C-alpha positions in Angstrom: 0.0 0.0 0.0 1.5 3.3 -1.1 0.2 6.5 0.4 -0.5 9.2 -2.1 2.0 12.0 -1.8 4.9 9.7 -0.8 7.9 9.8 -3.2 9.4 6.3 -3.6 13.0 5.2 -4.0 13.8 4.1 -7.6 13.5 0.3 -7.9 17.2 -0.1 -8.7 18.1 1.5 -5.3 15.5 -0.6 -3.5 17.2 -3.8 -4.8 20.6 -2.5 -3.8 19.6 -1.5 -0.3 17.9 -4.8 0.3 20.8 -6.9 -1.1 23.3 -5.1 1.1 21.2 -5.7 4.2 20.4 -2.1 5.0 16.7 -2.8 4.5 15.5 -6.0 6.3 12.0 -6.0 4.9 10.6 -6.4 8.5 8.0 -3.9 9.8 8.9 -2.3 13.1 5.9 -3.9 14.9 7.3 -7.4 14.2 10.7 -6.4 15.5 9.0 -5.1 18.6 8.0 -8.7 19.4 11.5 -9.9 18.7 12.7 -7.5 21.4 10.0 -8.7 23.8 10.9 -12.3 23.2 14.6 -11.7 23.8 14.4 -9.2 26.7 10.9 -9.8 28.1 11.4 -9.1 31.9 14.0 -6.4 31.4 13.0 -2.8 31.9 12.6 -1.0 28.5 11.2 2.4 29.5 11.4 4.5 32.6 9.0 7.5 33.0 9.1 9.0 36.4 8.0 6.2 38.8 6.7 4.1 35.9 8.9 1.2 34.8 7.8 -0.7 31.7 9.3 -4.1 30.7 9.8 -5.2 27.1 7.0 -7.7 27.3 4.6 -5.2 28.9 5.5 -2.7 26.2 4.7 -5.1 23.4 1.5 -6.3 25.0 0.4 -2.8 25.7 1.2 -1.7 22.1 -0.9 -4.6 20.8 -3.8 -3.7 23.2 -3.6 -0.1 22.0 -3.5 -1.2 18.3 -6.7 -3.3 18.6 -8.3 -0.5 20.6 -7.4 2.1 17.9 -8.8 -0.3 15.3 -12.0 -0.4 17.3 -12.3 3.4 16.9 -12.2 2.9 13.1 -8.5 3.6 12.5 -7.0 1.3 9.9 -4.0 0.6 7.8 -3.1 3.5 5.5 -4.6 6.2 7.9 -2.5 9.1 9.2 -2.9 10.6 12.7 -1.5 13.7 14.3 0.4 13.1 17.5 1.3 15.9 19.9 2.6 14.4 23.1 5.5 15.3 25.5 8.2 12.8 26.4 6.2 9.9 28.1 6.1 6.2 27.9 2.7 6.4 26.2 4.3 8.1 23.2 6.6 5.1 22.6 3.7 2.6 23.0 1.6 4.7 20.6 4.3 4.7 17.9 4.7 0.9 18.2 0.9 0.4 18.2 0.7 2.5 15.0 3.5 0.3 13.5 1.5 -2.8 14.3 -1.6 -1.4 12.7 -0.1 0.3 9.7 -1.2 3.8 10.9 1.3 6.5 10.4 1.7 9.2 13.1 2.7 12.7 12.2 5.0 13.8 15.1 4.3 17.3 16.2 5.9 19.1 19.1 4.2 20.2 22.3 4.9 23.9 21.6 3.0 23.8 18.3 -0.3 25.5 18.2 -3.3 26.0 15.9 -1.2 27.6 13.2 1.0 24.6 12.7 -1.3 21.8 13.7 -4.2 22.6 11.4 -1.8 22.8 8.5 -0.3 19.4 9.3 -3.7 17.9 9.8 -4.9 19.1 6.5 -1.8 18.2 4.6 -1.7 14.6 5.9 -5.5 14.3 5.9 -5.4 12.9 9.4 -8.1 10.7 10.8 -7.3 11.3 14.5 -5.5 13.8 16.8 -3.7 12.5 19.9 -2.7 15.0 22.6 -2.3 15.3 26.4 -5.2 16.6 28.3 -3.0 19.5 29.4 0.7 20.2 29.5 2.5 22.9 31.3 -0.7 24.8 32.0 -2.0 24.7 28.4 -5.3 23.1 27.5 -4.1 20.7 24.7 -7.4 18.8 24.8 -9.3 21.9 23.5 -6.7 22.5 20.9 -7.0 18.9 19.7 -10.7 19.3 19.5 -10.4 22.4 17.4 -7.9 20.8 15.0 -10.2 17.7 14.7 -13.2 19.9 13.9 -11.3 21.4 10.9 -11.0 17.8 9.6 -14.7 17.1 9.9 -16.8 14.8 12.0 -14.9 11.6 11.2 -11.7 12.8 12.9 -11.3 11.4 16.4 -9.6 12.9 19.5 -7.5 10.6 21.6 -6.3 12.0 25.0 -3.5 11.0 27.3 -4.6 12.5 30.7 -6.6 12.2 33.8 -9.6 14.0 32.5 -11.0 13.0 29.1 -14.1 15.0 28.0 -17.2 13.3 26.6 -16.8 12.5 22.9 -13.1 12.0 23.2 -11.2 8.7 23.5 -9.2 7.8 26.6 -6.0 6.5 25.1 -4.8 4.9 28.4 -8.1 3.1 28.6 -7.5 1.6 25.2 -4.2 0.3 26.5 -5.9 -1.8 29.2 -9.4 -2.5 27.8 -8.3 -5.6 25.7 -9.4 -9.0 26.9 -8.4 -12.5 25.8 -5.1 -14.2 25.1 -2.2 -11.8 24.3 -0.7 -14.5 22.0 -3.9 -14.7 20.0 -4.0 -10.9 19.7 -0.4 -10.9 18.6 -1.2 -13.4 15.9 -4.2 -11.4 14.7 -2.1 -8.3 14.4 0.7 -10.2 12.6 -1.8 -11.0 9.9 -2.6 -7.2 9.5 1.1 -6.1 9.5 2.0 -3.5 6.9 4.7 -4.0 4.4 8.1 -2.7 5.4 8.2 -0.4 2.4 5.1 1.5 3.8 5.3 4.7 5.9 6.2 4.1 9.5 5.9 7.8 10.6 6.1 11.3 9.5 8.8 13.7 10.8 8.8 17.5 10.5 11.5 19.4 8.6 13.0 22.6 9.9 11.3 24.3 7.0 12.7 27.3 5.0 9.7 28.2 2.9 6.8 28.8 5.3 5.4 26.0 7.5 7.4 22.8 8.1 7.4 20.1 5.4 6.4 16.6 6.3 8.9 13.8 5.8 7.7 10.2 5.3 9.9 7.6 6.8 9.3 4.0 6.0 9.7 0.9 8.3 12.7 -0.1 6.2 14.7 3.1 6.1 13.9 4.3 9.7 14.7 0.9 11.2 18.1 1.1 9.5 18.5 4.8 10.7 18.1 3.7 14.3 19.9 0.3 14.1 23.0 1.6 12.3 23.2 4.7 14.6 23.1 2.4 17.6 26.0 0.3 16.1 28.1 3.4 15.5 27.4 4.8 18.9 28.2 1.5 20.8 24.7 0.7 22.0 24.2 -2.6 23.8 22.3 -4.3 26.6 24.0 -2.1 29.2 22.9 1.2 27.4 20.8 3.5 29.5 19.7 6.3 27.2 18.4 9.5 28.9 15.9 11.3 26.6 15.8 15.0 27.6 15.2 16.4 24.1 11.7 15.9 22.5 11.3 12.3 21.3 9.2 13.7 18.5 12.5 14.8 17.0 14.6 12.3 15.0 17.6 13.0 17.3 16.1 11.7 20.5 13.8 9.1 18.8 16.2 7.2 16.5 19.6 8.8 16.2 20.3 6.6 18.0 17.8 7.6 20.7 15.0 5.6 22.3 14.5 3.2 19.4 18.2 2.1 19.2 18.1 1.5 23.0 15.2 -0.8 22.6 16.7 -2.6 19.6 19.8 -3.3 21.7 18.1 -4.5 24.9 19.0 -1.4 26.8 16.8 1.0 28.6 15.4 4.5 27.8 14.6 7.0 30.5 12.1 9.7 29.4 12.4 13.1 30.9 9.9 16.0 30.4 12.6 18.6 29.9 16.4 19.0 29.9 16.3 20.9 33.2 19.8 20.1 34.7 18.8 19.4 38.2 16.1 16.9 37.3 18.3 15.4 34.6 21.3 15.0 36.8 19.2 13.3 39.4 17.9 10.9 36.8 21.5 10.2 35.6 22.5 9.3 39.1 19.3 7.3 39.9 19.2 5.3 36.6 23.0 5.2 36.0 22.4 6.7 32.5 25.2 6.0 30.1 24.4 8.2 27.1 22.3 11.3 26.4 21.8 13.7 23.5 21.8 17.5 23.8 21.7 20.6 21.6 24.5 23.2 22.3 22.3 25.5 24.3 21.4 22.7 26.7 25.0 21.5 26.8 26.0 25.0 28.0 23.4 25.0 30.7 24.5 21.5 31.9 28.1 22.5 32.0 27.4 25.6 34.2 25.1 23.5 36.4 27.5 20.6 36.7 30.1 22.9 38.2 27.8 23.5 41.2 25.9 20.2 41.3 26.5 17.4 43.7 24.9 14.5 41.7 27.0 11.6 40.6 27.4 11.8 36.8 30.1 9.2 36.6 27.9 6.6 34.7 27.7 8.9 31.6 30.0 7.4 28.9 28.8 9.4 25.9 27.3 12.9 25.6 26.1 13.6 22.1 25.7 17.2 20.9 23.9 18.1 17.7 21.0 20.2 16.3 23.3 23.1 15.6 27.0 23.6 15.1 29.2 23.3 18.2 32.2 25.7 18.3 35.6 24.3 18.9 35.8 26.2 22.2 32.5 24.7 23.4 33.6 21.3 22.2 36.8 21.6 24.2 34.9 22.4 27.4 32.7 19.4 26.8 35.6 16.9 26.5 34.9 15.2 29.8 33.2 18.2 31.2 30.1 16.2 31.9 31.9 12.9 32.7 31.3 11.3 29.3 33.0 11.2 25.9 31.8 14.0 23.6 30.3 12.8 20.3 29.4 15.4 17.7 26.3 14.7 15.6 25.3 16.3 12.3 22.1 15.1 10.9 18.6 15.9 9.7 15.1 14.5 9.8 15.4 14.2 6.0 18.0 11.5 6.4 21.8 11.8 6.4 23.4 11.2 9.8 27.1 11.9 10.7 28.8 11.1 14.0 32.3 11.5 15.3 33.3 8.0 16.3 33.9 7.1 20.0 37.5 6.1 19.2 38.3 9.2 17.1 41.2 11.4 18.3 40.3 14.5 20.1 41.2 16.8 17.3 38.5 15.3 15.1 35.9 15.4 17.8 36.8 19.1 18.4 36.8 20.3 14.8 34.5 18.1 12.8 30.9 16.9 12.9 31.9 13.3 12.0 31.2 11.2 9.0 28.3 9.3 7.6 27.0 6.1 9.1 26.5 4.1 5.9 29.0 3.2 3.1 26.2 4.0 0.6 25.5 7.5 2.0 26.4 9.4 -1.1 27.7 13.0 -0.7 28.3 15.6 -3.3 29.6 19.1 -2.7 28.7 21.6 -5.4 28.9 25.4 -6.0 25.8 27.6 -6.6 25.6 26.3 -10.2 25.6 22.7 -9.1 29.1 22.2 -10.4 31.2 19.8 -8.1 33.8 21.7 -6.1 37.5 20.5 -6.0 38.5 18.2 -3.2 39.1 20.0 0.1 37.0 23.0 -0.9 33.8 23.8 0.9 30.6 23.3 -1.1 26.8 23.0 -0.8 26.0 19.6 0.5 23.8 17.2 -1.6 23.1 13.7 -0.4 21.4 10.4 -1.3 21.2 7.2 0.6 19.2 4.3 2.1 17.6 6.4 4.8 17.3 9.7 2.9 13.9 9.9 1.3 13.6 11.1 -2.2 11.1 13.9 -1.6 8.9 15.6 1.0 5.3 14.3 1.5 2.7 15.9 -0.8 5.0 18.8 -1.9 5.8 18.4 -5.6 6.6 22.1 -6.2 9.0 22.3 -3.2 10.5 18.9 -4.1 11.4 20.3 -7.6 13.6 22.8 -5.7 14.8 20.7 -2.8 15.8 17.7 -4.8 17.7 17.3 -8.1 16.2 15.4 -11.0 18.3 12.3 -10.1 17.3 12.3 -6.4 20.0 14.3 -4.6 18.6 16.1 -1.6 19.8 19.7 -1.3 20.5 20.0 2.5 21.1 23.7 2.5 24.3 23.2 4.4 27.8 24.4 3.3 30.4 21.9 4.4 33.9 20.7 3.6 35.2 17.1 3.9 38.7 15.9 4.8 40.4 13.0 3.1 38.8 10.5 5.6 35.3 11.8 4.9 34.8 13.8 8.1 32.4 16.6 7.6 32.8 20.1 9.0 29.8 22.4 8.7 30.7 26.0 7.7 27.3 27.6 7.3 24.0 27.2 5.5 22.3 28.4 2.4 18.8 27.9 3.7 17.0 30.9 5.4 16.7 29.4 8.9 17.0 30.6 12.4 18.4 27.9 14.7 17.0 28.7 18.2 18.3 26.2 20.6 18.1 23.4 18.0 14.6 24.4 16.8 14.7 25.4 13.2 12.5 28.4 12.3 11.7 29.4 8.8 12.4 33.1 8.2 9.7 33.1 5.4 7.0 31.9 7.8 7.8 34.6 10.4 8.0 37.3 7.7 4.6 36.3 6.3 3.0 36.6 9.7 4.6 40.0 10.6 3.8 41.3 7.1 0.1 40.8 7.8 0.2 43.6 10.3 -1.4 46.7 8.8 1.4 48.9 10.1 4.1 47.0 8.2 5.3 48.0 4.8 8.1 45.4 4.6 9.9 43.0 6.9 12.9 40.7 6.9 13.7 38.2 9.6 17.3 37.3 10.5 19.0 35.4 13.3 20.5 37.5 16.1 23.2 36.1 18.4 22.0 34.7 21.7 24.4 33.6 24.5 22.2 30.7 25.7 20.3 29.6 22.6 22.8 30.4 19.8 20.3 32.4 17.8 17.1 34.3 18.4 14.5 35.7 16.0 15.0 39.3 15.0 12.4 41.1 12.9 13.7 44.0 10.8 10.6 46.2 10.0 9.9 49.1 7.6 6.7 50.9 8.8 4.1 52.5 6.6 4.0 56.2 6.8 2.6 57.6 10.0 2.3 54.1 11.6 3.7 52.9 14.9 4.4 49.4 16.1 5.8 47.8 19.2 6.9 44.4 20.3 3.6 43.7 22.1 1.7 44.1 18.8 3.8 41.3 17.2 3.5 39.2 20.3 -0.3 39.5 20.3 -0.5 38.7 16.6 1.5 35.4 17.0 -0.5 34.5 20.1 -3.9 35.1 18.3 -2.8 33.2 15.2 -1.9 30.2 17.4 1.8 30.2 16.5 4.3 28.2 18.5 5.9 30.5 21.0 9.5 29.7 20.0 8.9 31.3 16.6 7.8 34.7 18.1 10.4 37.4 17.3 12.4 38.3 20.4 14.0 41.3 18.8 12.6 44.2 16.7 14.6 46.6 14.6 13.1 49.5 12.6 14.7 50.7 9.4 13.7 53.3 6.8 14.2 50.7 4.1 15.6 47.2 3.9 19.2 47.1 2.4 19.5 45.4 -0.9 22.2 43.5 -2.8 23.5 44.8 -6.2 21.0 42.4 -7.9 18.0 43.8 -5.9 17.6 41.1 -3.3 17.2 41.9 0.5 20.7 41.9 1.9 20.3 39.7 4.9 24.0 39.6 5.6 23.9 43.3 6.2 20.9 42.9 8.4 22.6 40.2 10.5 25.5 42.6 11.1 23.0 45.3 12.3 21.5 42.7 14.7 24.9 41.5 16.1 25.1 44.1 19.0 21.9 42.6 20.5 22.9 39.4 22.4 20.3 38.7 25.0 20.6 36.0 27.6 16.8 36.0 28.1 14.0 38.1 26.8 13.3 41.2 28.8 10.4 43.7 28.4 11.0 46.7 26.2 9.5 49.0 23.6 11.2 49.3 20.3 12.3 52.6 18.8 13.7 53.4 15.4 17.3 52.0 14.9 17.2 50.2 18.2 17.0 46.5 18.9 15.0 45.5 21.9 13.9 42.2 23.4 10.3 40.9 23.5 8.7 39.5 26.6 7.8 35.9 25.9 4.2 34.7 26.0 
């Protein structure tokens, strides 16, 4: 069964990837039971006081799969999932894998603006959300998104209070009766083909709202399995998930899935708060975790004052944005574990420094690809390959890099070449051993603490204000997050605008809070390049003096950059 909108790999590449053992032609739901059979009584997941064994996880996922089928969900359906880090998230992904239902993995900060777009694009049949999270009523938001899809769209809630008309997802996990072995057999007969979509990830997005990335059972299983092999995962692995598991990094690079594949344990944390995370490291004897640079900096500062025992940490992965050499140096043993740099993307290609690499490679590169058939091509702006040793725009193909975004033919014509190379938007150079060093990017993105924000999307929203004649959005330096969102605005004659106006607009439109501009700069006109394009390089230089540590209240004035109070 092929979902409309999914771009397949060419058949000759399919044959190659299967023949070389990258694709094992086994759906993830079947592999789940292999793990349960091998590691049954071992603890698979830890979520606060809740400890879930491998067998319990498999049986719960099967219960949930049958319960979801009872609500009318079926193979080939898509559902929108917005859950924080919790054990139910993992059980749901596995239940979907058993049933052939594909979850679209949204983030907890996403709001109406993003969720209604994803629901429509993927034509979802259900929305899964917490009842509430950090004081926000996600159940009402899920109900609103479901209404935009029509009466057939269900709402499944993970929470203590489930309103009439909605489905209690936890109840589905426990409602099944009868023999688990018989249920397992029934679901085995319904198993999807491994070439079908397992789940949908979200891109960072450079042209408006995030694009949706279809990942198949075959390619995503390899993504996690091979990452685990490169990163030394085994039965003694205890992975601490502090970044959102809706992200590829924490879910399968190597993340939670590789921990389960290897018979290890995954500890799910609601946030990367250092105090709580350090307590979990000590309590669970965590051996590996993954961080973005902004979080790594916070952890280093906290570790200098903290009393928790972090000696169990063997590996600290850092990715999501480029780590400077100075920061990398401070992390070499600074948290008690070996630093591993990670450069990857939800669209596929993954690079890791290896655990036995010399320090100079760990300090100065972002590693090398995980697969011998990860093809890399560095080109100039005219798509002409650059000479060896020279930086170039990174294009890639491979067994876990899909050939196109979901239901986005016009964007795919720009983001992919005619012969299937994905234009990553990164500028890199490679050494003779294949190690990649990221030098910059060509895509118009702001990287705020690892969250990629499309400048186009923010510009479109700000431009809708009646006071605004023109706007350009650029990254401004941020000591803690790396980059923050700066809006450079040209006002219409006689108009006034302050930061609160922008804040109110984004809140009313239901936009994720992390996309809201934190800095505002007024200009009489936007600078232009000699060919008439907006000169964002010049704008970035104007924004450089503003380096906030955290947003503070302020009212913007012409030629002055000020910080915006967060919602």
